[in-house]
PyMOL Python script that loads the backbone (N, CA, C, O; Angstrom):
from pymol import cmd

cmd.read_pdbstr("""\
ATOM      1  N   MET A   1     -43.951  33.983 -89.031  1.00  0.00           N
ATOM      2  CA  MET A   1     -43.369  33.277 -87.914  1.00  0.00           C
ATOM      3  C   MET A   1     -44.038  33.688 -86.601  1.00  0.00           C
ATOM      4  O   MET A   1     -44.291  32.847 -85.738  1.00  0.00           O
ATOM      5  N   ARG A   2     -44.321  34.973 -86.456  1.00  0.00           N
ATOM      6  CA  ARG A   2     -44.993  35.449 -85.249  1.00  0.00           C
ATOM      7  C   ARG A   2     -46.357  34.781 -85.089  1.00  0.00           C
ATOM      8  O   ARG A   2     -46.753  34.434 -83.976  1.00  0.00           O
ATOM      9  N   ASP A   3     -47.074  34.602 -86.195  1.00  0.00           N
ATOM     10  CA  ASP A   3     -48.380  33.942 -86.148  1.00  0.00           C
ATOM     11  C   ASP A   3     -48.255  32.494 -85.699  1.00  0.00           C
ATOM     12  O   ASP A   3     -49.118  31.993 -84.978  1.00  0.00           O
ATOM     13  N   GLU A   4     -47.186  31.813 -86.117  1.00  0.00           N
ATOM     14  CA  GLU A   4     -46.965  30.429 -85.699  1.00  0.00           C
ATOM     15  C   GLU A   4     -46.737  30.349 -84.194  1.00  0.00           C
ATOM     16  O   GLU A   4     -47.270  29.461 -83.527  1.00  0.00           O
ATOM     17  N   ILE A   5     -45.947  31.275 -83.661  1.00  0.00           N
ATOM     18  CA  ILE A   5     -45.684  31.306 -82.223  1.00  0.00           C
ATOM     19  C   ILE A   5     -46.969  31.596 -81.476  1.00  0.00           C
ATOM     20  O   ILE A   5     -47.273  30.935 -80.483  1.00  0.00           O
ATOM     21  N   LEU A   6     -47.718  32.563 -81.935  1.00  0.00           N
ATOM     22  CA  LEU A   6     -48.983  32.921 -81.302  1.00  0.00           C
ATOM     23  C   LEU A   6     -49.952  31.751 -81.363  1.00  0.00           C
ATOM     24  O   LEU A   6     -50.635  31.457 -80.382  1.00  0.00           O
ATOM     25  N   GLU A   7     -50.015  31.082 -82.510  1.00  0.00           N
ATOM     26  CA  GLU A   7     -50.928  29.957 -82.661  1.00  0.00           C
ATOM     27  C   GLU A   7     -50.578  28.836 -81.702  1.00  0.00           C
ATOM     28  O   GLU A   7     -51.475  28.268 -81.078  1.00  0.00           O
ATOM     29  N   LYS A   8     -49.287  28.494 -81.563  1.00  0.00           N
ATOM     30  CA  LYS A   8     -48.874  27.415 -80.675  1.00  0.00           C
ATOM     31  C   LYS A   8     -49.123  27.776 -79.220  1.00  0.00           C
ATOM     32  O   LYS A   8     -49.617  26.949 -78.454  1.00  0.00           O
ATOM     33  N   SER A   9     -48.788  28.992 -78.833  1.00  0.00           N
ATOM     34  CA  SER A   9     -48.932  29.378 -77.436  1.00  0.00           C
ATOM     35  C   SER A   9     -50.389  29.588 -77.043  1.00  0.00           C
ATOM     36  O   SER A   9     -50.706  29.621 -75.854  1.00  0.00           O
ATOM     37  N   SER A  10     -51.276  29.731 -78.018  1.00  0.00           N
ATOM     38  CA  SER A  10     -52.673  29.965 -77.690  1.00  0.00           C
ATOM     39  C   SER A  10     -53.517  28.691 -77.766  1.00  0.00           C
ATOM     40  O   SER A  10     -54.746  28.758 -77.742  1.00  0.00           O
ATOM     41  N   LEU A  11     -52.861  27.534 -77.856  1.00  0.00           N
ATOM     42  CA  LEU A  11     -53.588  26.267 -77.852  1.00  0.00           C
ATOM     43  C   LEU A  11     -53.941  25.929 -76.408  1.00  0.00           C
ATOM     44  O   LEU A  11     -53.062  25.881 -75.547  1.00  0.00           O
ATOM     45  N   PHE A  12     -55.209  25.698 -76.145  1.00  0.00           N
ATOM     46  CA  PHE A  12     -55.671  25.416 -74.790  1.00  0.00           C
ATOM     47  C   PHE A  12     -56.270  24.025 -74.701  1.00  0.00           C
ATOM     48  O   PHE A  12     -56.825  23.503 -75.668  1.00  0.00           O
ATOM     49  N   PHE A  13     -56.146  23.426 -73.502  1.00  0.00           N
ATOM     50  CA  PHE A  13     -56.741  22.127 -73.217  1.00  0.00           C
ATOM     51  C   PHE A  13     -57.718  22.273 -72.062  1.00  0.00           C
ATOM     52  O   PHE A  13     -57.533  23.124 -71.192  1.00  0.00           O
ATOM     53  N   THR A  14     -58.748  21.454 -72.051  1.00  0.00           N
ATOM     54  CA  THR A  14     -59.644  21.388 -70.903  1.00  0.00           C
ATOM     55  C   THR A  14     -58.975  20.547 -69.825  1.00  0.00           C
ATOM     56  O   THR A  14     -57.986  19.862 -70.089  1.00  0.00           O
ATOM     57  N   VAL A  15     -59.512  20.597 -68.616  1.00  0.00           N
ATOM     58  CA  VAL A  15     -58.992  19.768 -67.527  1.00  0.00           C
ATOM     59  C   VAL A  15     -59.138  18.296 -67.899  1.00  0.00           C
ATOM     60  O   VAL A  15     -58.245  17.493 -67.626  1.00  0.00           O
ATOM     61  N   LYS A  16     -60.248  17.946 -68.513  1.00  0.00           N
ATOM     62  CA  LYS A  16     -60.474  16.553 -68.920  1.00  0.00           C
ATOM     63  C   LYS A  16     -59.437  16.107 -69.953  1.00  0.00           C
ATOM     64  O   LYS A  16     -58.930  14.987 -69.874  1.00  0.00           O
ATOM     65  N   GLN A  17     -59.121  16.963 -70.910  1.00  0.00           N
ATOM     66  CA  GLN A  17     -58.127  16.619 -71.922  1.00  0.00           C
ATOM     67  C   GLN A  17     -56.746  16.422 -71.295  1.00  0.00           C
ATOM     68  O   GLN A  17     -56.015  15.507 -71.675  1.00  0.00           O
ATOM     69  N   VAL A  18     -56.395  17.273 -70.344  1.00  0.00           N
ATOM     70  CA  VAL A  18     -55.110  17.136 -69.662  1.00  0.00           C
ATOM     71  C   VAL A  18     -55.083  15.834 -68.855  1.00  0.00           C
ATOM     72  O   VAL A  18     -54.087  15.110 -68.870  1.00  0.00           O
ATOM     73  N   ALA A  19     -56.171  15.543 -68.160  1.00  0.00           N
ATOM     74  CA  ALA A  19     -56.250  14.306 -67.379  1.00  0.00           C
ATOM     75  C   ALA A  19     -56.080  13.082 -68.282  1.00  0.00           C
ATOM     76  O   ALA A  19     -55.347  12.153 -67.943  1.00  0.00           O
ATOM     77  N   GLU A  20     -56.748  13.086 -69.416  1.00  0.00           N
ATOM     78  CA  GLU A  20     -56.624  11.967 -70.347  1.00  0.00           C
ATOM     79  C   GLU A  20     -55.214  11.873 -70.913  1.00  0.00           C
ATOM     80  O   GLU A  20     -54.652  10.784 -71.036  1.00  0.00           O
ATOM     81  N   ARG A  21     -54.662  13.008 -71.251  1.00  0.00           N
ATOM     82  CA  ARG A  21     -53.323  13.033 -71.848  1.00  0.00           C
ATOM     83  C   ARG A  21     -52.254  12.524 -70.883  1.00  0.00           C
ATOM     84  O   ARG A  21     -51.321  11.832 -71.290  1.00  0.00           O
ATOM     85  N   LEU A  22     -52.397  12.877 -69.582  1.00  0.00           N
ATOM     86  CA  LEU A  22     -51.433  12.460 -68.576  1.00  0.00           C
ATOM     87  C   LEU A  22     -51.827  11.169 -67.868  1.00  0.00           C
ATOM     88  O   LEU A  22     -51.092  10.676 -67.013  1.00  0.00           O
ATOM     89  N   GLN A  23     -52.976  10.628 -68.221  1.00  0.00           N
ATOM     90  CA  GLN A  23     -53.528   9.422 -67.593  1.00  0.00           C
ATOM     91  C   GLN A  23     -53.665   9.606 -66.079  1.00  0.00           C
ATOM     92  O   GLN A  23     -53.248   8.763 -65.284  1.00  0.00           O
ATOM     93  N   LEU A  24     -54.265  10.740 -65.714  1.00  0.00           N
ATOM     94  CA  LEU A  24     -54.545  11.078 -64.323  1.00  0.00           C
ATOM     95  C   LEU A  24     -56.045  11.260 -64.152  1.00  0.00           C
ATOM     96  O   LEU A  24     -56.779  11.415 -65.128  1.00  0.00           O
ATOM     97  N   SER A  25     -56.488  11.240 -62.910  1.00  0.00           N
ATOM     98  CA  SER A  25     -57.901  11.504 -62.643  1.00  0.00           C
ATOM     99  C   SER A  25     -58.156  13.005 -62.746  1.00  0.00           C
ATOM    100  O   SER A  25     -57.239  13.820 -62.645  1.00  0.00           O
ATOM    101  N   LEU A  26     -59.425  13.346 -62.949  1.00  0.00           N
ATOM    102  CA  LEU A  26     -59.806  14.758 -62.973  1.00  0.00           C
ATOM    103  C   LEU A  26     -59.464  15.429 -61.647  1.00  0.00           C
ATOM    104  O   LEU A  26     -58.974  16.558 -61.621  1.00  0.00           O
ATOM    105  N   SER A  27     -59.729  14.720 -60.539  1.00  0.00           N
ATOM    106  CA  SER A  27     -59.471  15.312 -59.224  1.00  0.00           C
ATOM    107  C   SER A  27     -57.977  15.568 -59.012  1.00  0.00           C
ATOM    108  O   SER A  27     -57.607  16.525 -58.332  1.00  0.00           O
ATOM    109  N   MET A  28     -57.130  14.735 -59.578  1.00  0.00           N
ATOM    110  CA  MET A  28     -55.681  14.955 -59.460  1.00  0.00           C
ATOM    111  C   MET A  28     -55.266  16.210 -60.222  1.00  0.00           C
ATOM    112  O   MET A  28     -54.451  16.991 -59.732  1.00  0.00           O
ATOM    113  N   VAL A  29     -55.813  16.406 -61.402  1.00  0.00           N
ATOM    114  CA  VAL A  29     -55.488  17.593 -62.191  1.00  0.00           C
ATOM    115  C   VAL A  29     -55.997  18.841 -61.474  1.00  0.00           C
ATOM    116  O   VAL A  29     -55.296  19.852 -61.419  1.00  0.00           O
ATOM    117  N   TYR A  30     -57.215  18.778 -60.923  1.00  0.00           N
ATOM    118  CA  TYR A  30     -57.734  19.920 -60.161  1.00  0.00           C
ATOM    119  C   TYR A  30     -56.854  20.205 -58.937  1.00  0.00           C
ATOM    120  O   TYR A  30     -56.645  21.366 -58.584  1.00  0.00           O
ATOM    121  N   ALA A  31     -56.341  19.163 -58.295  1.00  0.00           N
ATOM    122  CA  ALA A  31     -55.463  19.340 -57.135  1.00  0.00           C
ATOM    123  C   ALA A  31     -54.149  20.010 -57.548  1.00  0.00           C
ATOM    124  O   ALA A  31     -53.642  20.875 -56.834  1.00  0.00           O
ATOM    125  N   LEU A  32     -53.605  19.618 -58.682  1.00  0.00           N
ATOM    126  CA  LEU A  32     -52.369  20.241 -59.181  1.00  0.00           C
ATOM    127  C   LEU A  32     -52.591  21.729 -59.474  1.00  0.00           C
ATOM    128  O   LEU A  32     -51.721  22.563 -59.224  1.00  0.00           O
ATOM    129  N   ILE A  33     -53.768  22.036 -60.005  1.00  0.00           N
ATOM    130  CA  ILE A  33     -54.114  23.439 -60.277  1.00  0.00           C
ATOM    131  C   ILE A  33     -54.272  24.202 -58.963  1.00  0.00           C
ATOM    132  O   ILE A  33     -53.765  25.315 -58.827  1.00  0.00           O
ATOM    133  N   ALA A  34     -54.969  23.610 -57.999  1.00  0.00           N
ATOM    134  CA  ALA A  34     -55.214  24.266 -56.713  1.00  0.00           C
ATOM    135  C   ALA A  34     -53.903  24.539 -55.964  1.00  0.00           C
ATOM    136  O   ALA A  34     -53.771  25.563 -55.293  1.00  0.00           O
ATOM    137  N   LYS A  35     -52.933  23.617 -56.080  1.00  0.00           N
ATOM    138  CA  LYS A  35     -51.635  23.797 -55.430  1.00  0.00           C
ATOM    139  C   LYS A  35     -50.764  24.808 -56.150  1.00  0.00           C
ATOM    140  O   LYS A  35     -49.769  25.281 -55.601  1.00  0.00           O
ATOM    141  N   GLY A  36     -51.136  25.142 -57.381  1.00  0.00           N
ATOM    142  CA  GLY A  36     -50.332  26.073 -58.160  1.00  0.00           C
ATOM    143  C   GLY A  36     -49.231  25.391 -58.954  1.00  0.00           C
ATOM    144  O   GLY A  36     -48.396  26.062 -59.562  1.00  0.00           O
ATOM    145  N   ASP A  37     -49.222  24.072 -58.952  1.00  0.00           N
ATOM    146  CA  ASP A  37     -48.210  23.321 -59.710  1.00  0.00           C
ATOM    147  C   ASP A  37     -48.478  23.370 -61.211  1.00  0.00           C
ATOM    148  O   ASP A  37     -47.548  23.385 -62.018  1.00  0.00           O
ATOM    149  N   LEU A  38     -49.741  23.393 -61.570  1.00  0.00           N
ATOM    150  CA  LEU A  38     -50.145  23.446 -62.972  1.00  0.00           C
ATOM    151  C   LEU A  38     -50.931  24.738 -63.178  1.00  0.00           C
ATOM    152  O   LEU A  38     -51.999  24.927 -62.595  1.00  0.00           O
ATOM    153  N   LEU A  39     -50.397  25.612 -64.003  1.00  0.00           N
ATOM    154  CA  LEU A  39     -51.047  26.901 -64.236  1.00  0.00           C
ATOM    155  C   LEU A  39     -52.245  26.736 -65.166  1.00  0.00           C
ATOM    156  O   LEU A  39     -52.249  25.887 -66.057  1.00  0.00           O
ATOM    157  N   CYS A  40     -53.251  27.560 -64.942  1.00  0.00           N
ATOM    158  CA  CYS A  40     -54.420  27.523 -65.817  1.00  0.00           C
ATOM    159  C   CYS A  40     -54.996  28.927 -65.946  1.00  0.00           C
ATOM    160  O   CYS A  40     -54.662  29.838 -65.189  1.00  0.00           O
ATOM    161  N   HIS A  41     -55.868  29.063 -66.925  1.00  0.00           N
ATOM    162  CA  HIS A  41     -56.628  30.296 -67.125  1.00  0.00           C
ATOM    163  C   HIS A  41     -58.069  29.984 -66.766  1.00  0.00           C
ATOM    164  O   HIS A  41     -58.577  28.909 -67.086  1.00  0.00           O
ATOM    165  N   GLU A  42     -58.722  30.922 -66.104  1.00  0.00           N
ATOM    166  CA  GLU A  42     -60.124  30.741 -65.747  1.00  0.00           C
ATOM    167  C   GLU A  42     -60.980  31.702 -66.557  1.00  0.00           C
ATOM    168  O   GLU A  42     -60.729  32.907 -66.598  1.00  0.00           O
ATOM    169  N   PHE A  43     -61.982  31.149 -67.191  1.00  0.00           N
ATOM    170  CA  PHE A  43     -62.966  31.925 -67.951  1.00  0.00           C
ATOM    171  C   PHE A  43     -64.312  31.616 -67.321  1.00  0.00           C
ATOM    172  O   PHE A  43     -64.972  30.644 -67.689  1.00  0.00           O
ATOM    173  N   GLY A  44     -64.717  32.447 -66.369  1.00  0.00           N
ATOM    174  CA  GLY A  44     -65.912  32.131 -65.593  1.00  0.00           C
ATOM    175  C   GLY A  44     -65.627  30.910 -64.748  1.00  0.00           C
ATOM    176  O   GLY A  44     -64.677  30.903 -63.965  1.00  0.00           O
ATOM    177  N   SER A  45     -66.439  29.878 -64.898  1.00  0.00           N
ATOM    178  CA  SER A  45     -66.208  28.646 -64.141  1.00  0.00           C
ATOM    179  C   SER A  45     -65.369  27.635 -64.922  1.00  0.00           C
ATOM    180  O   SER A  45     -65.096  26.543 -64.423  1.00  0.00           O
ATOM    181  N   CYS A  46     -64.961  27.984 -66.133  1.00  0.00           N
ATOM    182  CA  CYS A  46     -64.171  27.077 -66.977  1.00  0.00           C
ATOM    183  C   CYS A  46     -62.681  27.294 -66.747  1.00  0.00           C
ATOM    184  O   CYS A  46     -62.205  28.425 -66.661  1.00  0.00           O
ATOM    185  N   LYS A  47     -61.971  26.200 -66.652  1.00  0.00           N
ATOM    186  CA  LYS A  47     -60.524  26.251 -66.534  1.00  0.00           C
ATOM    187  C   LYS A  47     -59.910  25.714 -67.820  1.00  0.00           C
ATOM    188  O   LYS A  47     -60.352  24.694 -68.349  1.00  0.00           O
ATOM    189  N   ARG A  48     -58.898  26.401 -68.314  1.00  0.00           N
ATOM    190  CA  ARG A  48     -58.199  25.969 -69.523  1.00  0.00           C
ATOM    191  C   ARG A  48     -56.703  26.041 -69.262  1.00  0.00           C
ATOM    192  O   ARG A  48     -56.204  26.997 -68.668  1.00  0.00           O
ATOM    193  N   ILE A  49     -56.000  25.010 -69.717  1.00  0.00           N
ATOM    194  CA  ILE A  49     -54.559  24.922 -69.543  1.00  0.00           C
ATOM    195  C   ILE A  49     -53.896  25.175 -70.887  1.00  0.00           C
ATOM    196  O   ILE A  49     -54.167  24.479 -71.866  1.00  0.00           O
ATOM    197  N   ARG A  50     -53.036  26.165 -70.925  1.00  0.00           N
ATOM    198  CA  ARG A  50     -52.326  26.502 -72.156  1.00  0.00           C
ATOM    199  C   ARG A  50     -51.272  25.428 -72.431  1.00  0.00           C
ATOM    200  O   ARG A  50     -50.653  24.915 -71.499  1.00  0.00           O
ATOM    201  N   SER A  51     -51.071  25.096 -73.676  1.00  0.00           N
ATOM    202  CA  SER A  51     -50.126  24.039 -74.044  1.00  0.00           C
ATOM    203  C   SER A  51     -48.730  24.325 -73.515  1.00  0.00           C
ATOM    204  O   SER A  51     -48.045  23.406 -73.066  1.00  0.00           O
ATOM    205  N   ASP A  52     -48.295  25.579 -73.556  1.00  0.00           N
ATOM    206  CA  ASP A  52     -46.974  25.930 -73.035  1.00  0.00           C
ATOM    207  C   ASP A  52     -46.884  25.686 -71.526  1.00  0.00           C
ATOM    208  O   ASP A  52     -45.845  25.246 -71.032  1.00  0.00           O
ATOM    209  N   ASP A  53     -47.953  25.964 -70.802  1.00  0.00           N
ATOM    210  CA  ASP A  53     -47.964  25.729 -69.360  1.00  0.00           C
ATOM    211  C   ASP A  53     -47.919  24.233 -69.049  1.00  0.00           C
ATOM    212  O   ASP A  53     -47.272  23.818 -68.088  1.00  0.00           O
ATOM    213  N   LEU A  54     -48.596  23.432 -69.849  1.00  0.00           N
ATOM    214  CA  LEU A  54     -48.552  21.984 -69.674  1.00  0.00           C
ATOM    215  C   LEU A  54     -47.139  21.466 -69.937  1.00  0.00           C
ATOM    216  O   LEU A  54     -46.632  20.637 -69.182  1.00  0.00           O
ATOM    217  N   GLU A  55     -46.512  21.942 -70.989  1.00  0.00           N
ATOM    218  CA  GLU A  55     -45.135  21.525 -71.301  1.00  0.00           C
ATOM    219  C   GLU A  55     -44.173  21.929 -70.183  1.00  0.00           C
ATOM    220  O   GLU A  55     -43.284  21.157 -69.823  1.00  0.00           O
ATOM    221  N   SER A  56     -44.341  23.121 -69.636  1.00  0.00           N
ATOM    222  CA  SER A  56     -43.496  23.574 -68.525  1.00  0.00           C
ATOM    223  C   SER A  56     -43.694  22.693 -67.299  1.00  0.00           C
ATOM    224  O   SER A  56     -42.727  22.320 -66.635  1.00  0.00           O
ATOM    225  N   PHE A  57     -44.943  22.363 -67.001  1.00  0.00           N
ATOM    226  CA  PHE A  57     -45.248  21.487 -65.874  1.00  0.00           C
ATOM    227  C   PHE A  57     -44.566  20.132 -66.058  1.00  0.00           C
ATOM    228  O   PHE A  57     -43.969  19.605 -65.120  1.00  0.00           O
ATOM    229  N   LEU A  58     -44.653  19.575 -67.250  1.00  0.00           N
ATOM    230  CA  LEU A  58     -44.033  18.276 -67.513  1.00  0.00           C
ATOM    231  C   LEU A  58     -42.517  18.345 -67.378  1.00  0.00           C
ATOM    232  O   LEU A  58     -41.903  17.434 -66.824  1.00  0.00           O
ATOM    233  N   ALA A  59     -41.918  19.402 -67.871  1.00  0.00           N
ATOM    234  CA  ALA A  59     -40.462  19.547 -67.786  1.00  0.00           C
ATOM    235  C   ALA A  59     -40.001  19.678 -66.332  1.00  0.00           C
ATOM    236  O   ALA A  59     -38.979  19.107 -65.948  1.00  0.00           O
ATOM    237  N   LEU A  60     -40.752  20.426 -65.530  1.00  0.00           N
ATOM    238  CA  LEU A  60     -40.380  20.619 -64.130  1.00  0.00           C
ATOM    239  C   LEU A  60     -40.557  19.357 -63.295  1.00  0.00           C
ATOM    240  O   LEU A  60     -39.912  19.203 -62.258  1.00  0.00           O
ATOM    241  N   ASN A  61     -41.422  18.460 -63.740  1.00  0.00           N
ATOM    242  CA  ASN A  61     -41.717  17.260 -62.960  1.00  0.00           C
ATOM    243  C   ASN A  61     -41.079  16.001 -63.526  1.00  0.00           C
ATOM    244  O   ASN A  61     -41.469  14.886 -63.178  1.00  0.00           O
ATOM    245  N   ARG A  62     -40.106  16.183 -64.391  1.00  0.00           N
ATOM    246  CA  ARG A  62     -39.419  15.036 -64.962  1.00  0.00           C
ATOM    247  C   ARG A  62     -38.342  14.555 -63.998  1.00  0.00           C
ATOM    248  O   ARG A  62     -37.514  15.339 -63.534  1.00  0.00           O
ATOM    249  N   LYS A  63     -38.361  13.283 -63.708  1.00  0.00           N
ATOM    250  CA  LYS A  63     -37.375  12.669 -62.830  1.00  0.00           C
ATOM    251  C   LYS A  63     -36.624  11.604 -63.623  1.00  0.00           C
ATOM    252  O   LYS A  63     -37.228  10.763 -64.288  1.00  0.00           O
ATOM    253  N   GLU A  64     -35.315  11.658 -63.543  1.00  0.00           N
ATOM    254  CA  GLU A  64     -34.516  10.641 -64.204  1.00  0.00           C
ATOM    255  C   GLU A  64     -34.374   9.448 -63.273  1.00  0.00           C
ATOM    256  O   GLU A  64     -34.325   9.594 -62.051  1.00  0.00           O
ATOM    257  N   ALA A  65     -34.310   8.275 -63.870  1.00  0.00           N
ATOM    258  CA  ALA A  65     -34.139   7.056 -63.078  1.00  0.00           C
ATOM    259  C   ALA A  65     -32.755   7.060 -62.441  1.00  0.00           C
ATOM    260  O   ALA A  65     -31.796   7.552 -63.037  1.00  0.00           O
ATOM    261  N   PRO A  66     -32.648   6.515 -61.235  1.00  0.00           N
ATOM    262  CA  PRO A  66     -31.329   6.432 -60.617  1.00  0.00           C
ATOM    263  C   PRO A  66     -30.392   5.578 -61.457  1.00  0.00           C
ATOM    264  O   PRO A  66     -30.826   4.637 -62.121  1.00  0.00           O
ATOM    265  N   LYS A  67     -29.114   5.906 -61.427  1.00  0.00           N
ATOM    266  CA  LYS A  67     -28.156   5.178 -62.252  1.00  0.00           C
ATOM    267  C   LYS A  67     -28.054   3.727 -61.842  1.00  0.00           C
ATOM    268  O   LYS A  67     -27.891   2.848 -62.688  1.00  0.00           O
ATOM    269  N   LYS A  68     -28.145   3.472 -60.572  1.00  0.00           N
ATOM    270  CA  LYS A  68     -28.029   2.099 -60.095  1.00  0.00           C
ATOM    271  C   LYS A  68     -29.197   1.814 -59.159  1.00  0.00           C
ATOM    272  O   LYS A  68     -29.309   2.406 -58.086  1.00  0.00           O
ATOM    273  N   LEU A  69     -30.047   0.915 -59.574  1.00  0.00           N
ATOM    274  CA  LEU A  69     -31.185   0.550 -58.715  1.00  0.00           C
ATOM    275  C   LEU A  69     -30.705  -0.407 -57.635  1.00  0.00           C
ATOM    276  O   LEU A  69     -29.964  -1.352 -57.907  1.00  0.00           O
ATOM    277  N   ARG A  70     -31.135  -0.151 -56.415  1.00  0.00           N
ATOM    278  CA  ARG A  70     -30.774  -1.028 -55.312  1.00  0.00           C
ATOM    279  C   ARG A  70     -31.688  -2.253 -55.331  1.00  0.00           C
ATOM    280  O   ARG A  70     -32.887  -2.145 -55.586  1.00  0.00           O
ATOM    281  N   ARG A  71     -31.127  -3.369 -55.069  1.00  0.00           N
ATOM    282  CA  ARG A  71     -31.925  -4.596 -55.010  1.00  0.00           C
ATOM    283  C   ARG A  71     -32.530  -4.708 -53.616  1.00  0.00           C
ATOM    284  O   ARG A  71     -31.830  -4.599 -52.609  1.00  0.00           O
ATOM    285  N   GLN A  72     -33.811  -4.923 -53.574  1.00  0.00           N
ATOM    286  CA  GLN A  72     -34.495  -5.066 -52.292  1.00  0.00           C
ATOM    287  C   GLN A  72     -35.219  -6.398 -52.215  1.00  0.00           C
ATOM    288  O   GLN A  72     -36.196  -6.540 -51.479  1.00  0.00           O
ATOM    289  N   GLY A  73     -34.752  -7.349 -52.956  1.00  0.00           N
ATOM    290  CA  GLY A  73     -35.370  -8.658 -52.919  1.00  0.00           C
ATOM    291  C   GLY A  73     -36.651  -8.754 -53.715  1.00  0.00           C
ATOM    292  O   GLY A  73     -37.367  -9.752 -53.629  1.00  0.00           O
ATOM    293  N   ARG A  74     -36.945  -7.724 -54.488  1.00  0.00           N
ATOM    294  CA  ARG A  74     -38.162  -7.732 -55.313  1.00  0.00           C
ATOM    295  C   ARG A  74     -37.766  -7.776 -56.782  1.00  0.00           C
ATOM    296  O   ARG A  74     -36.718  -7.270 -57.184  1.00  0.00           O
ATOM    297  N   HIS A  75     -38.621  -8.385 -57.551  1.00  0.00           N
ATOM    298  CA  HIS A  75     -38.399  -8.438 -58.993  1.00  0.00           C
ATOM    299  C   HIS A  75     -39.295  -7.406 -59.667  1.00  0.00           C
ATOM    300  O   HIS A  75     -40.476  -7.292 -59.341  1.00  0.00           O
ATOM    301  N   PHE A  76     -38.739  -6.669 -60.591  1.00  0.00           N
ATOM    302  CA  PHE A  76     -39.513  -5.667 -61.301  1.00  0.00           C
ATOM    303  C   PHE A  76     -40.053  -6.326 -62.499  1.00  0.00           C
ATOM    304  O   PHE A  76     -40.756  -5.693 -63.287  1.00  0.00           O
TER     305      PHE A  76
END
""", "prot")
cmd.dss("prot")
cmd.show_as("cartoon", "prot")
cmd.util.cbc("prot")
cmd.orient("prot")
């Protein structure tokens, strides 16, 4: 069981993989890292995002839709 936990927590993504996964630009992912919103590990000039850190980032940035949307004369 310990090996399973270690294996899951040691899964890393490149910045490009995270950008593709979240459908964001590379520059947006780099900006999130620079602001400290998305944690990463640096190995020389390479940045890697741990899967657990990505999941934490997603959980912290989840917004629920308002219960009642106000009508502003626009159709969705």
